[in-house]
C-alpha positions as CSV (number, residue, x, y, z in Angstrom):
1,M,0.0,0.0,0.0
2,E,3.0,2.2,0.5
3,K,3.4,2.8,-3.2
4,L,-0.2,4.0,-3.5
5,E,0.1,6.7,-0.8
6,K,0.7,9.5,-3.2
7,Y,-2.7,8.6,-4.7
8,L,-4.4,9.1,-1.4
9,R,-2.9,12.5,-0.3
10,P,-4.6,15.9,-0.5
11,T,-3.1,18.6,-2.7
12,P,-3.8,22.3,-3.2
13,V,-6.1,21.4,-6.1
14,I,-7.1,17.9,-5.2
15,D,-8.2,19.4,-1.8
16,W,-10.3,16.5,-0.5
17,D,-9.3,17.6,3.1
18,T,-11.6,20.5,2.9
19,E,-14.8,20.1,4.9
20,A,-17.1,20.3,2.0
21,V,-15.4,17.6,0.0
22,K,-15.0,15.3,3.1
23,Q,-18.7,15.7,4.1
24,K,-19.9,15.1,0.5
25,A,-17.7,11.8,0.4
26,Q,-19.1,10.7,3.8
27,E,-22.7,11.5,2.6
28,L,-22.4,9.6,-0.6
29,T,-20.7,6.5,0.9
30,K,-22.7,6.2,4.0
31,G,-23.8,2.5,4.7
32,L,-21.6,1.2,1.9
33,N,-18.9,-1.3,2.8
34,T,-16.6,-2.0,0.0
35,P,-14.3,0.3,-2.0
36,R,-16.1,-0.9,-5.1
37,E,-19.5,0.1,-3.8
38,K,-18.1,3.5,-2.7
39,A,-16.5,4.1,-6.0
40,V,-19.6,3.4,-8.0
41,A,-21.7,5.9,-5.8
42,L,-19.1,8.5,-6.1
43,Y,-18.9,8.1,-9.9
44,Y,-22.7,8.4,-10.4
45,F,-22.8,11.5,-8.3
46,V,-20.0,13.3,-10.3
47,R,-21.4,12.0,-13.6
48,D,-25.0,13.0,-13.1
49,Q,-25.0,15.7,-10.3
50,I,-22.1,17.8,-11.6
51,R,-23.6,19.1,-14.9
52,H,-21.3,18.9,-18.0
53,N,-20.5,22.4,-19.2
54,P,-17.9,22.8,-21.8
55,Y,-17.7,26.4,-21.3
56,A,-16.8,26.3,-17.6
57,E,-14.0,28.4,-16.1
58,G,-10.5,26.9,-16.8
59,F,-7.7,29.3,-17.3
60,V,-6.2,29.5,-13.7
61,P,-5.4,26.4,-11.3
62,E,-8.0,27.7,-8.9
63,D,-10.8,26.9,-11.4
64,Y,-10.0,23.2,-11.0
65,K,-10.0,22.7,-7.2
66,A,-12.3,20.0,-6.1
67,S,-14.0,22.2,-3.6
68,V,-14.6,24.9,-6.1
69,I,-16.1,22.3,-8.7
70,L,-18.3,20.8,-6.0
71,Q,-19.8,24.1,-4.9
72,R,-20.1,25.4,-8.6
73,G,-22.0,22.2,-9.6
74,Y,-20.8,22.0,-13.1
75,G,-17.7,21.5,-15.3
76,Y,-16.2,19.8,-18.2
77,C,-14.2,16.5,-18.4
78,Q,-11.1,17.8,-16.6
79,H,-13.1,19.3,-13.7
80,K,-15.3,16.2,-13.2
81,A,-12.4,13.8,-13.3
82,L,-10.6,15.8,-10.7
83,L,-13.6,16.0,-8.3
84,L,-14.1,12.3,-8.7
85,V,-10.4,11.7,-7.8
86,A,-10.8,13.9,-4.7
87,L,-14.0,12.2,-3.5
88,A,-12.4,8.8,-4.0
89,R,-9.3,9.8,-2.0
90,A,-11.5,11.2,0.9
91,S,-13.1,7.7,0.9
92,G,-9.7,6.0,1.2
93,I,-9.6,4.8,-2.4
94,P,-6.4,5.5,-4.4
95,A,-7.2,7.7,-7.3
96,R,-5.3,9.6,-10.1
97,L,-5.9,11.9,-13.1
98,G,-5.5,10.9,-16.8
99,Y,-5.6,13.0,-19.9
100,A,-6.0,12.0,-23.5
101,D,-6.4,13.8,-26.8
102,V,-9.6,12.7,-28.4
103,R,-11.8,13.6,-31.5
104,D,-15.3,14.4,-30.8
105,H,-17.1,13.6,-34.1
106,L,-20.4,15.2,-32.8
107,L,-18.8,18.4,-31.5
108,S,-21.0,21.5,-32.2
109,K,-20.1,24.1,-34.8
110,K,-20.1,26.7,-32.1
111,F,-17.5,24.8,-30.1
112,R,-15.4,24.0,-33.1
113,D,-15.2,27.6,-34.0
114,M,-14.2,28.4,-30.5
115,I,-11.3,26.0,-30.5
116,G,-10.1,26.6,-34.0
117,G,-12.4,24.7,-36.4
118,D,-11.3,21.3,-35.7
119,N,-12.9,18.4,-33.8
120,L,-9.8,17.6,-31.7
121,L,-10.2,18.0,-28.0
122,I,-6.8,18.0,-26.2
123,Q,-6.3,16.7,-22.8
124,H,-9.7,15.2,-22.4
125,G,-9.7,14.3,-18.6
126,Y,-10.6,11.1,-17.0
127,A,-9.9,9.4,-13.6
128,E,-8.5,6.0,-12.5
129,L,-9.5,4.4,-9.4
130,Y,-7.6,1.6,-7.7
131,I,-10.2,-1.0,-6.8
132,E,-9.6,-4.7,-5.7
133,G,-6.0,-4.6,-6.8
134,K,-6.1,-2.8,-10.1
135,W,-6.6,0.5,-11.7
136,V,-10.0,1.1,-13.4
137,H,-10.7,3.8,-15.9
138,A,-13.7,6.1,-15.2
139,S,-14.9,8.9,-17.5
140,P,-17.6,10.9,-15.8
141,A,-17.8,13.7,-18.3
142,Y,-21.3,13.5,-19.8
143,D,-24.2,13.7,-17.2
144,L,-27.4,11.6,-18.0
145,G,-29.4,14.7,-18.9
146,T,-26.9,15.8,-21.5
147,C,-26.7,12.2,-22.9
148,N,-30.5,12.1,-23.2
149,K,-30.6,15.5,-24.8
150,M,-27.8,15.0,-27.3
151,G,-28.3,11.2,-27.9
152,F,-25.0,10.2,-26.4
153,V,-24.4,6.7,-24.9
154,P,-24.1,7.2,-21.1
155,V,-20.9,5.7,-19.6
156,E,-21.8,3.2,-17.0
157,F,-19.3,2.3,-14.2
158,D,-19.4,-0.9,-12.2
159,G,-15.9,-0.6,-10.4
160,I,-14.6,-3.6,-12.2
161,H,-14.5,-2.8,-15.9
162,D,-13.1,0.4,-17.6
163,A,-15.6,3.0,-18.2
164,R,-14.6,4.8,-21.3
165,D,-16.4,7.4,-23.4
166,S,-18.4,5.6,-26.1
167,A,-17.0,5.3,-29.6
168,Y,-20.6,5.7,-30.9
169,N,-23.7,7.6,-30.0
170,A,-27.1,6.1,-29.6
171,R,-27.8,6.1,-33.2
172,G,-24.6,4.3,-34.1
173,K,-22.8,7.4,-35.4
174,P,-19.1,8.0,-34.5
175,H,-18.6,10.0,-31.4
176,I,-15.5,9.8,-29.3
177,E,-12.2,8.6,-30.8
178,Y,-9.2,8.4,-28.6
179,V,-6.0,9.8,-30.4
180,K,-3.2,10.1,-27.9
181,D,-3.0,9.2,-24.2
182,H,-0.8,11.4,-22.1
183,G,-0.7,9.0,-19.1
184,T,-1.7,9.5,-15.4
185,Y,-0.7,11.9,-12.8
186,D,-0.9,11.8,-8.9
187,D,-1.5,15.6,-8.7
188,F,-3.0,18.2,-11.0
189,P,-0.4,18.9,-13.8
190,W,-1.1,22.6,-14.4
191,D,2.2,23.2,-16.0
192,F,1.7,20.4,-18.5
193,I,-1.9,21.4,-19.2
194,L,-0.9,25.1,-19.8
195,S,2.2,24.5,-22.0
196,Y,0.5,21.7,-24.1
197,R,-2.5,24.0,-24.7
198,Q,-0.2,26.9,-25.6
199,E,1.7,24.7,-28.1
200,W,-1.5,23.3,-29.6
201,V,-2.8,26.8,-30.1
202,A,0.4,27.9,-31.8
203,S,0.4,24.7,-34.1
204,I,-3.0,25.8,-35.5
205,G,-1.7,29.2,-36.3
206,R,-3.4,31.2,-33.5
207,E,-2.0,33.6,-31.0
208,W,-2.6,32.7,-27.4
209,G,-4.3,36.0,-26.6
210,E,-6.5,35.7,-29.6
211,Y,-7.5,32.1,-28.6
212,T,-8.3,33.0,-25.0
213,N,-10.2,36.1,-25.9
214,N,-12.2,33.9,-28.5
215,V,-13.0,31.4,-25.7
216,A,-14.0,34.2,-23.3
217,S,-16.3,35.7,-25.9
218,H,-18.1,32.3,-26.7
219,K,-18.6,31.7,-23.0
220,K,-20.5,35.0,-22.8
221,E,-22.9,34.0,-25.7
């Protein structure tokens, strides 16, 4: 268990030691006995009660703090994965963050325009929880309401099998395609996230200030 200790500790962003996060974890896992049961309960809370919002705040580390996300009640994949990791750690379940570049073949025109016209989503966030001797992938990005509205396939989690974003939507059309996995982290890797995002913006011929201003203007619409 010693090698897993870093996946249980609180950090400035994975701040599960704040009273709000600890209390929510206790509330959600009350009466549950096994790590798997607890992990499933935590997953479905984050998936469905934290609304998916692709325009959520995300330009400074404070926007990603678990306590902030919990209070805010919404976020995109990176936010939701981080909150799940924090709640898991608060419940004694080792957990870590993961990031992958994906293509979203159902991305709206508005969002494509905001990010430069392509359907590539860089650094899509997911969580991994250590349950019954192995790491299990958990992607809580899309809440059930969003899935029903958009025709997405909800990602179900049983604590045993990997729960990855569906490659197809409910009508069988291509949805999420994994392109590049950046691996996992025991803490929120802000320096990597920021530098990779800036490199990507430059690679599509955009200025960083232009890109951030464009994102901000879309969020106000």
